[in-house]
PANUZA-297384 format. One record per residue: residue number from 0; residue in one letter; x negated, y negated, z of N, C-alpha, C in turn. Coordinates in Angstrom, 3 decimals. Layout:
<recs>
@pos:NUM, code:a, neast:X, nnorth:Y, nup:Z, caeast:X, canorth:Y, caup:Z, ceast:X, cnorth:Y, cup:Z
...
</recs>
This chain:
<recs>
@pos:0, code:x, neast:57.389, nnorth:6.194, nup:24.525, caeast:58.104, canorth:7.100, caup:23.722, ceast:57.800, cnorth:8.413, cup:24.671
@pos:1, code:x, neast:56.807, nnorth:8.706, nup:24.826, caeast:56.325, canorth:9.979, caup:25.747, ceast:57.107, cnorth:9.664, cup:27.276
@pos:2, code:x, neast:57.133, nnorth:8.854, nup:27.894, caeast:57.496, canorth:8.722, caup:29.000, ceast:59.037, cnorth:8.690, cup:28.985
@pos:3, code:x, neast:59.696, nnorth:8.222, nup:28.036, caeast:61.090, canorth:7.891, caup:28.164, ceast:61.768, cnorth:8.820, cup:27.510
@pos:4, code:x, neast:61.101, nnorth:9.516, nup:26.628, caeast:61.939, canorth:10.646, caup:25.876, ceast:62.699, cnorth:9.724, cup:24.478
@pos:5, code:x, neast:63.220, nnorth:10.597, nup:23.577, caeast:63.691, canorth:10.345, caup:22.611, ceast:65.386, cnorth:10.574, cup:22.733
@pos:6, code:x, neast:66.224, nnorth:10.069, nup:21.906, caeast:67.443, canorth:10.653, caup:21.905, ceast:67.591, cnorth:11.930, cup:21.366
@pos:7, code:x, neast:68.433, nnorth:12.914, nup:22.037, caeast:68.733, canorth:14.019, caup:20.920, ceast:68.659, cnorth:13.933, cup:19.521
@pos:8, code:x, neast:67.965, nnorth:14.859, nup:18.776, caeast:67.990, canorth:14.604, caup:17.535, ceast:67.259, cnorth:13.898, cup:16.692
@pos:9, code:x, neast:66.612, nnorth:13.102, nup:17.466, caeast:65.435, canorth:12.036, caup:17.046, ceast:64.410, cnorth:12.818, cup:16.824
@pos:10, code:x, neast:63.488, nnorth:12.664, nup:16.057, caeast:62.065, canorth:12.948, caup:15.777, ceast:61.058, cnorth:11.902, cup:16.312
@pos:11, code:x, neast:60.086, nnorth:12.117, nup:16.619, caeast:58.983, canorth:11.179, caup:16.716, ceast:58.727, cnorth:10.336, cup:15.741
@pos:12, code:x, neast:58.482, nnorth:10.829, nup:14.601, caeast:57.940, canorth:10.211, caup:13.308, ceast:59.250, cnorth:8.786, cup:13.153
@pos:13, code:x, neast:60.453, nnorth:9.496, nup:13.140, caeast:61.739, canorth:8.585, caup:13.169, ceast:61.575, cnorth:7.381, cup:14.104
@pos:14, code:x, neast:61.338, nnorth:7.539, nup:15.523, caeast:61.228, canorth:6.620, caup:16.115, ceast:60.092, cnorth:5.635, cup:16.253
@pos:15, code:x, neast:58.786, nnorth:6.024, nup:15.659, caeast:57.660, canorth:5.330, caup:15.646, ceast:58.013, cnorth:4.398, cup:14.151
@pos:16, code:x, neast:58.668, nnorth:5.097, nup:13.407, caeast:59.208, canorth:4.105, caup:12.027, ceast:60.133, cnorth:2.456, cup:12.668
@pos:17, code:x, neast:60.978, nnorth:3.148, nup:13.776, caeast:61.788, canorth:2.164, caup:14.185, ceast:60.745, cnorth:1.081, cup:15.099
@pos:18, code:x, neast:60.213, nnorth:1.765, nup:15.523, caeast:59.128, canorth:0.529, caup:16.231, ceast:58.365, cnorth:-0.077, cup:15.524
@pos:19, code:x, neast:57.821, nnorth:0.389, nup:14.264, caeast:57.357, canorth:-0.641, caup:13.258, ceast:58.034, cnorth:-1.410, cup:12.752
@pos:20, code:x, neast:59.318, nnorth:-1.025, nup:12.406, caeast:60.387, canorth:-1.695, caup:11.623, ceast:60.703, cnorth:-3.378, cup:12.475
@pos:21, code:x, neast:61.078, nnorth:-2.916, nup:13.826, caeast:61.376, canorth:-4.221, caup:14.726, ceast:59.841, cnorth:-4.876, cup:14.858
@pos:22, code:x, neast:58.766, nnorth:-4.330, nup:14.746, caeast:57.779, canorth:-5.092, caup:15.226, ceast:57.290, cnorth:-6.034, cup:13.993
@pos:23, code:x, neast:57.637, nnorth:-5.343, nup:12.811, caeast:57.250, canorth:-6.422, caup:11.594, ceast:58.697, cnorth:-7.284, cup:11.689
@pos:24, code:x, neast:59.841, nnorth:-7.207, nup:11.567, caeast:61.052, canorth:-8.155, caup:11.922, ceast:60.643, cnorth:-8.913, cup:12.961
@pos:25, code:x, neast:59.897, nnorth:-8.809, nup:14.120, caeast:59.541, canorth:-9.929, caup:15.179, ceast:58.522, cnorth:-10.787, cup:14.632
@pos:26, code:x, neast:57.410, nnorth:-10.151, nup:14.291, caeast:56.564, canorth:-11.066, caup:13.352, ceast:56.671, cnorth:-11.882, cup:12.617
@pos:27, code:x, neast:57.666, nnorth:-11.405, nup:11.381, caeast:57.933, canorth:-12.113, caup:10.507, ceast:58.908, cnorth:-13.426, cup:11.101
@pos:28, code:x, neast:59.253, nnorth:-13.134, nup:11.970, caeast:60.281, canorth:-14.348, caup:12.693, ceast:59.202, cnorth:-15.355, cup:14.013
@pos:29, code:x, neast:58.039, nnorth:-14.713, nup:13.703, caeast:57.529, canorth:-15.765, caup:14.919, ceast:57.390, cnorth:-15.487, cup:16.303
@pos:30, code:x, neast:58.208, nnorth:-14.112, nup:16.575, caeast:58.223, canorth:-14.013, caup:17.862, ceast:57.474, cnorth:-13.014, cup:18.512
@pos:31, code:x, neast:56.162, nnorth:-12.667, nup:17.584, caeast:55.145, canorth:-11.659, caup:18.062, ceast:54.035, cnorth:-12.337, cup:17.448
@pos:32, code:x, neast:53.225, nnorth:-13.411, nup:18.150, caeast:51.744, canorth:-13.943, caup:17.904, ceast:51.332, cnorth:-13.789, cup:18.443
@pos:33, code:x, neast:49.848, nnorth:-13.286, nup:18.226, caeast:48.999, canorth:-12.691, caup:19.346, ceast:48.121, cnorth:-14.537, cup:19.473
@pos:34, code:x, neast:48.045, nnorth:-15.567, nup:18.510, caeast:47.195, canorth:-16.371, caup:18.713, ceast:48.161, cnorth:-17.608, cup:19.430
@pos:35, code:x, neast:49.226, nnorth:-17.663, nup:19.419, caeast:50.296, canorth:-18.100, caup:20.338, ceast:49.934, cnorth:-17.700, cup:21.608
@pos:36, code:x, neast:50.380, nnorth:-16.484, nup:22.001, caeast:50.280, canorth:-15.820, caup:23.056, ceast:48.984, cnorth:-16.140, cup:24.276
@pos:37, code:x, neast:47.776, nnorth:-15.798, nup:23.440, caeast:46.600, canorth:-16.074, caup:23.708, ceast:46.503, cnorth:-17.362, cup:24.400
@pos:38, code:x, neast:46.832, nnorth:-18.319, nup:23.677, caeast:46.716, canorth:-19.995, caup:23.815, ceast:47.406, cnorth:-20.260, cup:24.970
@pos:39, code:x, neast:48.798, nnorth:-19.806, nup:25.186, caeast:49.475, canorth:-20.125, caup:26.465, ceast:48.999, cnorth:-19.411, cup:27.432
@pos:40, code:x, neast:48.516, nnorth:-17.861, nup:27.316, caeast:48.073, canorth:-17.427, caup:28.533, ceast:46.928, cnorth:-17.956, cup:29.004
@pos:41, code:x, neast:46.007, nnorth:-18.451, nup:27.886, caeast:44.603, canorth:-18.867, caup:28.847, ceast:45.024, cnorth:-20.160, cup:29.224
@pos:42, code:x, neast:45.742, nnorth:-20.802, nup:28.889, caeast:46.253, canorth:-22.286, caup:29.742, ceast:46.888, cnorth:-21.776, cup:30.792
@pos:43, code:x, neast:47.558, nnorth:-20.825, nup:30.688, caeast:48.279, canorth:-20.562, caup:32.688, ceast:46.972, cnorth:-20.065, cup:33.295
@pos:44, code:x, neast:46.420, nnorth:-19.240, nup:32.383, caeast:45.303, canorth:-18.903, caup:33.920, ceast:44.281, cnorth:-19.598, cup:34.258
@pos:45, code:x, neast:44.147, nnorth:-20.685, nup:33.323, caeast:42.987, canorth:-21.634, caup:33.927, ceast:43.991, cnorth:-22.420, cup:34.835
@pos:46, code:x, neast:45.080, nnorth:-22.692, nup:34.679, caeast:45.984, canorth:-23.474, caup:35.799, ceast:45.604, cnorth:-23.088, cup:36.897
@pos:47, code:x, neast:46.050, nnorth:-21.666, nup:36.898, caeast:45.843, canorth:-20.712, caup:38.318, ceast:44.711, cnorth:-20.727, cup:38.873
@pos:48, code:x, neast:43.423, nnorth:-21.094, nup:38.013, caeast:42.305, canorth:-21.193, caup:38.795, ceast:41.524, cnorth:-20.081, cup:38.113
@pos:49, code:x, neast:41.396, nnorth:-19.782, nup:37.115, caeast:40.691, canorth:-18.733, caup:36.542, ceast:39.607, cnorth:-19.171, cup:36.007
@pos:50, code:x, neast:38.370, nnorth:-18.500, nup:35.872, caeast:37.234, canorth:-19.236, caup:34.935, ceast:37.468, cnorth:-18.618, cup:33.489
@pos:51, code:x, neast:36.717, nnorth:-19.282, nup:32.689, caeast:37.076, canorth:-18.869, caup:31.181, ceast:36.617, cnorth:-17.457, cup:30.881
@pos:52, code:x, neast:35.318, nnorth:-17.002, nup:31.422, caeast:35.083, canorth:-15.451, caup:31.316, ceast:36.027, cnorth:-14.449, cup:31.817
@pos:53, code:x, neast:36.566, nnorth:-14.933, nup:32.893, caeast:37.759, canorth:-13.931, caup:33.275, ceast:39.071, cnorth:-14.021, cup:32.373
@pos:54, code:x, neast:39.234, nnorth:-15.327, nup:32.031, caeast:40.456, canorth:-15.190, caup:31.021, ceast:40.299, cnorth:-14.736, cup:29.546
@pos:55, code:x, neast:39.074, nnorth:-14.632, nup:29.056, caeast:38.734, canorth:-13.820, caup:28.074, ceast:38.844, cnorth:-12.268, cup:28.301
@pos:56, code:x, neast:38.475, nnorth:-11.824, nup:29.743, caeast:38.442, canorth:-10.218, caup:29.527, ceast:39.816, cnorth:-10.143, cup:29.792
@pos:57, code:x, neast:40.607, nnorth:-11.016, nup:30.408, caeast:42.118, canorth:-10.339, caup:30.764, ceast:43.219, cnorth:-10.622, cup:29.522
@pos:58, code:x, neast:42.458, nnorth:-11.662, nup:28.344, caeast:43.158, canorth:-11.318, caup:27.060, ceast:42.741, cnorth:-10.233, cup:26.437
@pos:59, code:x, neast:41.716, nnorth:-9.619, nup:26.398, caeast:41.262, canorth:-8.673, caup:25.558, ceast:41.754, cnorth:-7.223, cup:26.503
@pos:60, code:x, neast:41.934, nnorth:-7.374, nup:27.405, caeast:42.727, canorth:-6.229, caup:28.217, ceast:44.019, cnorth:-6.289, cup:27.969
@pos:61, code:x, neast:44.850, nnorth:-7.289, nup:27.854, caeast:45.873, canorth:-7.256, caup:27.290, ceast:46.271, cnorth:-6.849, cup:26.067
@pos:62, code:x, neast:45.452, nnorth:-6.754, nup:25.223, caeast:45.569, canorth:-6.393, caup:23.498, ceast:45.065, cnorth:-7.187, cup:22.780
@pos:63, code:x, neast:44.525, nnorth:-8.582, nup:22.962, caeast:43.983, canorth:-9.365, caup:22.321, ceast:42.998, cnorth:-8.870, cup:21.265
@pos:64, code:x, neast:42.731, nnorth:-9.671, nup:20.080, caeast:41.245, canorth:-9.217, caup:19.436, ceast:40.486, cnorth:-9.873, cup:20.064
@pos:65, code:x, neast:39.259, nnorth:-9.878, nup:20.396, caeast:38.144, canorth:-10.358, caup:20.920, ceast:38.011, cnorth:-11.616, cup:20.590
@pos:66, code:x, neast:38.110, nnorth:-11.914, nup:18.937, caeast:37.871, canorth:-12.586, caup:18.024, ceast:38.936, cnorth:-13.721, cup:18.594
@pos:67, code:x, neast:40.030, nnorth:-13.374, nup:18.740, caeast:41.122, canorth:-14.293, caup:19.040, ceast:41.088, cnorth:-14.637, cup:20.730
@pos:68, code:x, neast:40.667, nnorth:-13.881, nup:21.500, caeast:40.553, canorth:-14.145, caup:22.467, ceast:39.766, cnorth:-15.010, cup:22.636
@pos:69, code:x, neast:38.502, nnorth:-15.145, nup:22.169, caeast:37.233, canorth:-16.353, caup:22.221, ceast:37.998, cnorth:-17.442, cup:21.425
@pos:70, code:x, neast:38.721, nnorth:-17.668, nup:20.369, caeast:39.206, canorth:-18.895, caup:20.210, ceast:39.985, cnorth:-19.592, cup:20.747
@pos:71, code:x, neast:40.964, nnorth:-18.731, nup:21.739, caeast:41.656, canorth:-19.187, caup:22.602, ceast:41.017, cnorth:-19.677, cup:23.916
@pos:72, code:x, neast:40.087, nnorth:-19.243, nup:24.280, caeast:38.971, canorth:-19.599, caup:25.376, ceast:38.828, cnorth:-21.040, cup:25.004
@pos:73, code:x, neast:38.148, nnorth:-20.863, nup:23.724, caeast:37.265, canorth:-22.117, caup:23.285, ceast:38.206, cnorth:-23.513, cup:23.231
@pos:74, code:x, neast:39.642, nnorth:-22.767, nup:22.848, caeast:40.468, canorth:-24.170, caup:22.955, ceast:40.617, cnorth:-24.592, cup:23.952
@pos:75, code:x, neast:40.265, nnorth:-24.132, nup:25.133, caeast:40.656, canorth:-24.920, caup:26.697, ceast:40.007, cnorth:-25.933, cup:26.624
@pos:76, code:x, neast:38.974, nnorth:-26.190, nup:25.955, caeast:37.514, canorth:-27.418, caup:25.931, ceast:38.238, cnorth:-28.534, cup:25.325
@pos:77, code:x, neast:39.467, nnorth:-28.505, nup:24.515, caeast:40.061, canorth:-29.449, caup:23.567, ceast:41.148, cnorth:-30.285, cup:24.676
@pos:78, code:x, neast:41.716, nnorth:-29.587, nup:25.942, caeast:42.097, canorth:-30.581, caup:26.867, ceast:41.328, cnorth:-30.785, cup:28.252
@pos:79, code:x, neast:40.238, nnorth:-30.424, nup:28.310, caeast:39.936, canorth:-30.980, caup:29.417, ceast:37.973, cnorth:-30.675, cup:29.318
@pos:80, code:x, neast:37.311, nnorth:-31.671, nup:29.922, caeast:35.647, canorth:-31.808, caup:29.571, ceast:35.183, cnorth:-30.407, cup:30.292
@pos:81, code:x, neast:35.477, nnorth:-30.103, nup:31.178, caeast:34.982, canorth:-28.971, caup:31.753, ceast:36.245, cnorth:-27.715, cup:32.588
@pos:82, code:x, neast:36.525, nnorth:-27.325, nup:31.472, caeast:37.767, canorth:-25.997, caup:31.901, ceast:37.111, cnorth:-25.301, cup:33.255
@pos:83, code:x, neast:35.817, nnorth:-24.937, nup:33.176, caeast:35.768, canorth:-24.199, caup:34.222, ceast:35.817, cnorth:-24.772, cup:35.537
@pos:84, code:x, neast:35.488, nnorth:-25.982, nup:35.559, caeast:35.556, canorth:-27.035, caup:37.137, ceast:36.585, cnorth:-26.878, cup:37.132
@pos:85, code:x, neast:37.690, nnorth:-27.555, nup:36.375, caeast:39.114, canorth:-27.287, caup:36.319, ceast:39.686, cnorth:-26.285, cup:37.307
@pos:86, code:x, neast:39.401, nnorth:-25.147, nup:36.718, caeast:40.004, canorth:-24.258, caup:37.212, ceast:39.107, cnorth:-23.757, cup:38.487
@pos:87, code:x, neast:37.802, nnorth:-24.179, nup:38.998, caeast:37.351, canorth:-23.967, caup:40.533, ceast:38.226, cnorth:-24.929, cup:41.228
@pos:88, code:x, neast:38.579, nnorth:-26.024, nup:40.960, caeast:39.326, canorth:-27.177, caup:41.943, ceast:40.681, cnorth:-26.573, cup:41.944
@pos:89, code:x, neast:41.234, nnorth:-25.955, nup:40.874, caeast:42.453, canorth:-25.399, caup:40.998, ceast:42.623, cnorth:-23.960, cup:42.014
@pos:90, code:x, neast:41.647, nnorth:-23.530, nup:42.090, caeast:41.128, canorth:-22.029, caup:42.783, ceast:41.065, cnorth:-22.749, cup:44.181
@pos:91, code:x, neast:40.094, nnorth:-23.664, nup:44.405, caeast:39.970, canorth:-24.123, caup:45.740, ceast:41.145, cnorth:-24.455, cup:46.553
@pos:92, code:x, neast:42.063, nnorth:-25.363, nup:45.389, caeast:43.320, canorth:-26.084, caup:45.969, ceast:44.256, cnorth:-25.122, cup:46.256
@pos:93, code:x, neast:44.594, nnorth:-23.538, nup:45.650, caeast:45.443, canorth:-22.712, caup:45.759, ceast:44.603, cnorth:-22.253, cup:47.122
@pos:94, code:x, neast:43.942, nnorth:-21.888, nup:47.300, caeast:43.351, canorth:-20.954, caup:48.535, ceast:42.994, cnorth:-21.808, cup:49.341
@pos:95, code:x, neast:43.230, nnorth:-23.118, nup:49.509, caeast:42.370, canorth:-24.338, caup:50.531, ceast:41.172, cnorth:-23.907, cup:51.333
@pos:96, code:x, neast:40.430, nnorth:-24.445, nup:50.165, caeast:38.964, canorth:-24.404, caup:50.108, ceast:38.371, cnorth:-25.538, cup:49.849
@pos:97, code:x, neast:36.876, nnorth:-25.815, nup:50.370, caeast:36.614, canorth:-26.742, caup:50.557, ceast:37.214, cnorth:-27.873, cup:50.911
@pos:98, code:x, neast:37.241, nnorth:-29.250, nup:50.012, caeast:37.915, canorth:-30.524, caup:50.496, ceast:39.635, cnorth:-30.173, cup:50.700
@pos:99, code:x, neast:39.998, nnorth:-28.802, nup:50.346, caeast:41.330, canorth:-28.551, caup:50.490, ceast:41.780, cnorth:-27.959, cup:51.792
@pos:100, code:x, neast:40.396, nnorth:-27.307, nup:52.340, caeast:40.565, canorth:-26.647, caup:53.654, ceast:40.290, cnorth:-27.156, cup:54.917
@pos:101, code:x, neast:39.807, nnorth:-26.700, nup:56.173, caeast:39.782, canorth:-27.038, caup:57.336, ceast:38.687, cnorth:-27.965, cup:57.253
@pos:102, code:x, neast:37.566, nnorth:-27.714, nup:56.581, caeast:36.235, canorth:-28.373, caup:56.606, ceast:35.552, cnorth:-28.745, cup:57.936
@pos:103, code:x, neast:35.539, nnorth:-27.320, nup:58.841, caeast:34.867, canorth:-27.882, caup:60.012, ceast:33.207, cnorth:-27.523, cup:59.952
@pos:104, code:x, neast:32.893, nnorth:-27.280, nup:59.003, caeast:31.454, canorth:-26.898, caup:59.095, ceast:30.745, cnorth:-25.414, cup:59.179
@pos:105, code:x, neast:31.592, nnorth:-24.850, nup:59.956, caeast:31.489, canorth:-23.401, caup:60.164, ceast:30.639, cnorth:-22.605, cup:59.128
@pos:106, code:x, neast:29.292, nnorth:-22.766, nup:59.359, caeast:28.758, canorth:-21.737, caup:58.362, ceast:29.070, cnorth:-20.567, cup:57.984
@pos:107, code:x, neast:29.821, nnorth:-19.650, nup:58.944, caeast:30.093, canorth:-18.502, caup:58.382, ceast:31.476, cnorth:-18.665, cup:57.695
@pos:108, code:x, neast:32.334, nnorth:-19.589, nup:57.365, caeast:33.333, canorth:-19.974, caup:56.851, ceast:32.912, cnorth:-20.237, cup:55.547
@pos:109, code:x, neast:31.744, nnorth:-21.312, nup:55.884, caeast:31.198, canorth:-21.358, caup:54.451, ceast:30.836, cnorth:-20.180, cup:53.510
@pos:110, code:x, neast:30.448, nnorth:-19.227, nup:54.185, caeast:29.909, canorth:-18.201, caup:53.334, ceast:31.154, cnorth:-17.009, cup:52.652
@pos:111, code:x, neast:32.114, nnorth:-17.190, nup:53.596, caeast:33.070, canorth:-16.530, caup:52.994, ceast:34.060, cnorth:-17.392, cup:51.898
@pos:112, code:x, neast:33.866, nnorth:-19.078, nup:51.828, caeast:34.540, canorth:-19.504, caup:51.122, ceast:33.723, cnorth:-19.418, cup:49.527
@pos:113, code:x, neast:32.055, nnorth:-19.089, nup:49.628, caeast:31.340, canorth:-18.920, caup:48.658, ceast:31.852, cnorth:-17.623, cup:47.876
@pos:114, code:x, neast:31.798, nnorth:-16.739, nup:49.077, caeast:32.280, canorth:-15.177, caup:48.513, ceast:33.597, cnorth:-15.247, cup:47.500
@pos:115, code:x, neast:34.427, nnorth:-16.101, nup:48.463, caeast:35.807, canorth:-15.852, caup:47.878, ceast:35.572, cnorth:-16.549, cup:46.027
@pos:116, code:x, neast:34.709, nnorth:-17.669, nup:45.775, caeast:34.713, canorth:-18.146, caup:44.859, ceast:33.690, cnorth:-17.003, cup:44.061
@pos:117, code:x, neast:32.928, nnorth:-16.382, nup:44.424, caeast:32.055, canorth:-15.198, caup:43.876, ceast:33.025, cnorth:-14.144, cup:42.946
@pos:118, code:x, neast:33.942, nnorth:-13.882, nup:44.019, caeast:35.006, canorth:-12.855, caup:43.836, ceast:35.756, cnorth:-13.103, cup:42.437
@pos:119, code:x, neast:36.180, nnorth:-14.226, nup:42.592, caeast:37.180, canorth:-15.000, caup:41.348, ceast:36.331, cnorth:-15.288, cup:40.140
@pos:120, code:x, neast:34.881, nnorth:-15.054, nup:40.147, caeast:34.293, canorth:-15.013, caup:39.032, ceast:33.360, cnorth:-16.475, cup:38.642
@pos:121, code:x, neast:33.460, nnorth:-17.219, nup:39.566, caeast:32.939, canorth:-18.570, caup:39.274, ceast:31.095, cnorth:-18.640, cup:39.632
@pos:122, code:x, neast:30.505, nnorth:-19.578, nup:39.017, caeast:29.062, canorth:-19.239, caup:39.518, ceast:28.686, cnorth:-20.199, cup:40.647
@pos:123, code:x, neast:27.513, nnorth:-19.549, nup:41.282, caeast:27.537, canorth:-20.172, caup:42.699, ceast:26.966, cnorth:-21.630, cup:42.809
@pos:124, code:x, neast:26.625, nnorth:-21.938, nup:41.742, caeast:25.892, canorth:-23.378, caup:41.200, ceast:27.862, cnorth:-24.660, cup:41.415
@pos:125, code:x, neast:28.936, nnorth:-23.927, nup:40.595, caeast:30.188, canorth:-24.528, caup:40.491, ceast:30.808, cnorth:-24.313, cup:42.146
@pos:126, code:x, neast:30.742, nnorth:-23.338, nup:42.453, caeast:31.289, canorth:-23.127, caup:43.835, ceast:31.064, cnorth:-24.122, cup:45.026
@pos:127, code:x, neast:29.462, nnorth:-23.939, nup:45.094, caeast:28.784, canorth:-24.967, caup:45.806, ceast:29.405, cnorth:-26.500, cup:45.509
@pos:128, code:x, neast:29.318, nnorth:-26.938, nup:44.127, caeast:29.529, canorth:-28.441, caup:44.066, ceast:31.230, cnorth:-28.682, cup:44.505
@pos:129, code:x, neast:32.041, nnorth:-27.737, nup:43.971, caeast:33.556, canorth:-27.971, caup:44.678, ceast:33.634, cnorth:-28.051, cup:46.161
@pos:130, code:x, neast:32.789, nnorth:-27.100, nup:46.705, caeast:32.935, canorth:-26.665, caup:48.606, ceast:32.047, cnorth:-27.986, cup:49.214
@pos:131, code:x, neast:30.959, nnorth:-28.404, nup:48.188, caeast:30.205, canorth:-29.582, caup:49.133, ceast:31.157, cnorth:-31.272, cup:49.013
@pos:132, code:x, neast:31.987, nnorth:-31.064, nup:48.396, caeast:32.787, canorth:-32.349, caup:47.845, ceast:33.437, cnorth:-32.799, cup:48.885
@pos:133, code:x, neast:33.553, nnorth:-34.084, nup:49.296, caeast:33.866, canorth:-34.532, caup:50.801, ceast:35.154, cnorth:-34.441, cup:50.563
@pos:134, code:x, neast:36.051, nnorth:-34.975, nup:49.470, caeast:37.321, canorth:-35.360, caup:49.341, ceast:37.944, cnorth:-34.813, cup:48.027
@pos:135, code:x, neast:39.235, nnorth:-34.697, nup:47.648, caeast:39.604, canorth:-34.456, caup:46.133, ceast:39.031, cnorth:-34.956, cup:45.295
@pos:136, code:x, neast:39.038, nnorth:-36.198, nup:45.282, caeast:38.210, canorth:-37.371, caup:44.363, ceast:37.002, cnorth:-37.162, cup:44.059
@pos:137, code:x, neast:36.305, nnorth:-36.534, nup:45.084, caeast:34.658, canorth:-36.323, caup:44.773, ceast:34.606, cnorth:-34.954, cup:44.135
@pos:138, code:x, neast:35.827, nnorth:-33.881, nup:44.297, caeast:35.630, canorth:-32.879, caup:43.683, ceast:35.866, cnorth:-32.655, cup:42.386
</recs>
């Protein structure tokens, strides 16, 4: 409200009341639901190659309560045996690292690939296991 301004003659209290009414109506219709948003966003971020701790942080940053964010992240295990491994493979595929990259054995390239995994929030052990795989099936 502060950035956009209010229509002439509209008080801040009245504008806040409008916002609360609209939010209440949307919530009662099921259009505003933190649980659904958190589950959908968590799945989306996992498919994009984000590890669980990054997903949780992202949800909390978007305003989801920490307990609901924890539930959404825990729910990722329902769909995969190891969500972080799936995310690491998706990350490697998207960035063309490890089995999806050149694989020329250059130590400098490997160091850079490990650094990319670290910046993305993956553990060293997980990054190594994905990068050491000979092909996509082994990863």
